N, C-alpha and C positions, 0 to 999 in steps of 0.2 A: 671152800664154799663154791668158788667159781668152777672147780673141777666137777663138783657134784651136779651143778646146773648143766654143765656141758654134757656130762654122761646122760642126764635125764633128757636133754634135747635130742641127742643121738638116738636114744631108745624110742622116744615118741616118733621121730622121723622114720625109723625102721618099721615100727608097728604100722604106721600110716601107709608106707610104701608097700609093705607085704599085703595089707588089707586091700589096697587098691589093685594090686597085681592079681589078687585072687578073685576079683569081681569078674563075672562072665562078660565077654565082649558082646557089644550090640550086633545083632544079626543085620547085615547089610542087604539091601534089596538087589536082586540081580538086574542088570541093565542090558536089554536087547536092542539091536539095531536091525532095521529092515532095509535091504538093498535090492533093487530091481535090476535084472540083467536082460537086455541091455539097459543102461541107465539113460533115459531120454525123457523129454518133456511130455510127449504124448505117444500113445500106442494105437495099433489097429486092432479091430475086434477079433480077427481070426489069427493073429500072430501070437505064438506062444511066448510066455514071459517066465523067466526063472526068478525065484524069490530066494535070496540068501539071508539066513538068520545067523547073527553072531551075538553071543551072550557073554557079558563080562561078569565074573563071579568073584567078589572080594573075599568072602569067607563062606564056610558051610558047603553043602552039596546040593546039586540040582536034583529035583524029583522028576520034573517033566517040563517040557516047553511045548505049548499048544499054539498052532497057527490057524487062524480063522480067515476065511475069504468071504466077504459079504455076510458076515455073522454066522457062517457055517464052518464047523471044525473040519479041516482038511488033513491034518496030520498031528500026531503027538510024538515028540522025540525026547531023548535024554542027552543027546550030544549038544555041546555048547555051540557048535558050528555045523550047520547043515544047509543044503540047497534043495528046493523042490520046484518042479516045473508046473506052471498053471497052463494046462493044455486047452482049457476052455475058459474064455472070458465071458462073464455073465451078461454084460450089457454095455451100451454106449454111455458116455458121460462119466461121472465120478464113480470109481470103484474103490473099495476099502479093504485093507488088510489089518489084522490085529494079532499080536503075539502076547501070550501070557506065560511068563517064566515063573515057576514055583519051586521053592527050595524044600528040602526034607523037613524043615522046621515050620513049614507053612507060610513063610514070608514070600510074597510074590510081587510082581511088577508087570504092568501092562503098557505096551507101546502100540501106536497106530501109524498107518501110512495110507494115504490116498493117491490114486493115480488116475489119469484122464484117458478115455478111450474114444477114438474116432471110428468112422465107418471104413470099410475096406473096398468100397466101390466108388467109381467116379460117376456122378449123376449125369444122366442124359440131358441134352439141351433140346428143348422143344421150340418149334415155331407155332404160330397160331394163325387162324383165318377167321375174320369177322363174318359171321353168318347173318346176323340180324341186329338191329338196334331198337331199344325200347326207351320210352320216356321215363325219366327218374326225377323225383322231386328234389329241387335244390334246397329244400328245407330239411332233408333227411341226412343227418350225420350218421352214416351207416355203420352199424356195429355187428349185426348178424343178418344173414341172408340164407333162405332155403326155399325149395319148392316142395309142396306136399299136396297130393291129389289134385294137381292142376292149378293150384293157387300159390302165389308168391307170399312169403312171410318175411317181414323185415323188421328188425329192431333198430332203434335209433338211440344215440347218446346225447350228452349234454344235460346238465341239471336244469329242470324246467321244460325240457323238450324231449325227454326220453319216453319212448312208447313202443308198443308192438303193433304192427299193422298186418292185416290180411288184404291182399291186393289182387285185382284182376291183372294178370301180366300184360295182356294185349292192350287194354284200355288205360291201364294205370289208375283206375278208380279204386278208392279205399273202401273195402267192404266191411271191415271191422277194425276197431282201434281200442287199445288199452293203454292209458297214460300211467306212467309211474309217478309216485310222489316226487315233488321237486327236489327233495333231499337226496334222491338216488340218481346216479349216472348209469343208465342202462348199457348193457354189453351184449354178448353173444346169446343166441337162442338155439334150441333144437326141439324137435317133436319126437316123442316116444310114448307109445301106448296111449294115444289120444290125449296127451298132456303136452303143454308147452313149458319148457324149462328156460329160465332166464337168469343170467348173471348180472351182477352190478360191479362197478369198477373198483372202488376202494372201500365200500361199506362192508365187505366180507359177508355178503348176503345174497342168496338166490331166491327166486320166486317160481311157483308152479301154478299153471292156469289150466282150466278146461279148454280143450281145443275148440269146442263148438261155440262157446260164447265168451271166452277170455275171462271167465270168472276166476278170481283168485282162490286157490284151494289149499295152498301150503307155502311155507318158506323154509329155508335151510341155511346153515352156516357154511361159508367157503373157508377151507383151511389154508388157502394161500393169501398173501397180502393183497393181491389184486385178481380180479376176474377179467378175462379177455374174451377168447373165443370158446364156442361150445358146439359139439356135435355128438353123435352117438353111433355105436356099432350094432345096434339092434338089441343089445343087452345092457350096456353101461353107457353113462354119459362120459364124454371125453372133453376135458377142459384145458385151455391154455391160460397161462398167467403172465405172459410177457417175457418169460425166460426161454430156455431151451427145453423146458420140461412140459410133458403132457401128463395129465392125471385122469385115470379111469375111476368113476364114482358110481356107486350103487344108486339107482334111481329111486329106490324106496327108502333106504336107510340113510342115504347121502354120505355113507362112509367111503373114504378113498380105498380103492382096491389095489392099485399099482401105479407106478410112475414109469414113464418112458422118456428117454432123452434123445433129442433130435440132433443129428450131426451128418456132415458129409465126410469125405476122406481128407478134407483140409481144415475144417473148422466146426465148432459147435454153433448151432444156429439159434441165436437169441432172438428175442422180439417176435416169437411165433404168435400170430394174432388170430384172425377169423378162420374157422375150420369147416371142412366138408368131407365127411366119410363116404368113400365110393369104392365098393368091391375090394376091401382089404387095404386100400390106400387112404391117406388123409391129405387132402389138398389144403394148403394154408397160405394166407397172406403173411408177409413179413412187414411189420410196422416200419414206415418211412422208406420202404423199398418198392420198386416198380416191378418186382417179379413175384411169382408164386412158386411154391415148391410142392412136390409130391413126396409124401413120407410113407414108408412101409410101416403099417400099423402094428406089426409084430416086433420089429427090431428098432425102429426109429431112424433107420437109414434113409437119407434123402435119395430118392430114386430118379427124380428129374427136376429141372427148373425151367420156367417159362418167363422170359422178359416181356412185359406188357407195356414198356415205355411208349411204343408207337401209338397206343390208345390216346395219349394226351394230344396228339396232333389231329385227331379225328372229330373233335368237338370244340366249341367255344362256349364261354359262359359270361354273362353280365355280372355274375356274382363271384365272390371268392370260392375256390374249391380247395379241398384238403386231399389227404392221401388216398391211394388205391386201397379199397377194403370192401370185402364182400365176395363170397364165392358160393354158388349154388348149382346143383346139378339140375338141368332141365330134363325131367323124367321122360318127356315125350320124344326128345331128340338125342339124348345122351351127350349133349354139349354142355359147356359151362356158361353160367351167367356171372358176369363180373361187373363191378361198379366201384364207386368211391364215395367218400364223405362229401356231401353237397354237390355231387356230380349231377349234371342235367340229363345224363344218358346212362343206360345200362346196356352192355354188349353181350350178345351170345357169341361165344367163340368155340372153334373146334381146334383141339390141339393136334399137332403132328410133329413127329420127330424130325429134327433138322437133318438135312442131307449132308 
């Protein structure tokens, strides 16, 4: 009896083993790794980079390995190990690579890698000369500043004190004013096609007004968490959001068109604030810093920096002052107007390259 049970046990075991052995093996995903050569923390915009792809295949056969750079397919290979050179880097800031390895049975796997790109030029260092001083209201927490057809336009921040002002530059008199609802903190402004566009700080909302009377005509959503500076290149709005990114926005649909990342040859420039577009360059304040930068509007490269720390010694105030903020082109002279939050004075300055 025991012998019969033993034989039956062995029979069942063999049947089960053979059955399991005949089951098809699970197709394993291919696993690719992306290695940059040279392997370093950051890269320069015009320096070539080699991308090495190595794919580990547990079973089956590879059908294709696709490599994408900034979501564009740059090569398709069958080899498990290959290297390709990126001769042209797309832009400053974060750049992305993606590899999709696909087996002949359709099983695939996707891997990603990002790398950071800096500028390849050393920014020029500018000096400045004060040409003229103008009165500036100590009540103005300056967020946006510009000249248009001989008049100064200034936007102010703080909940309950946010407004847009049209000002006579020489006398300082306010010719027109538009208050924001106290729930909004006003930010940068720009004028395009006889309209004033205004950002708000954290409400993710912008407003559009008639230039002639400041009547509200539209509003739009801001796709960034915060709105900071605003300017335009004659076609698109250009917005900063407190990071190192500038965003071009369609002024009619409010759809973002492109992003540009700001960097020097040493660092990514965060806290980009108030903006002024001038002949292919964007001049910008940097929040909590006493210098302004000039940005190439095509590449995001920082072309020059100007330290304005000496301005603080040129005035006194009986009231608290805040940071340097506000850049406007004086159309009649070609010089810059600069001021700060709650500053009692606005300076007209002429930039000149340091000797």
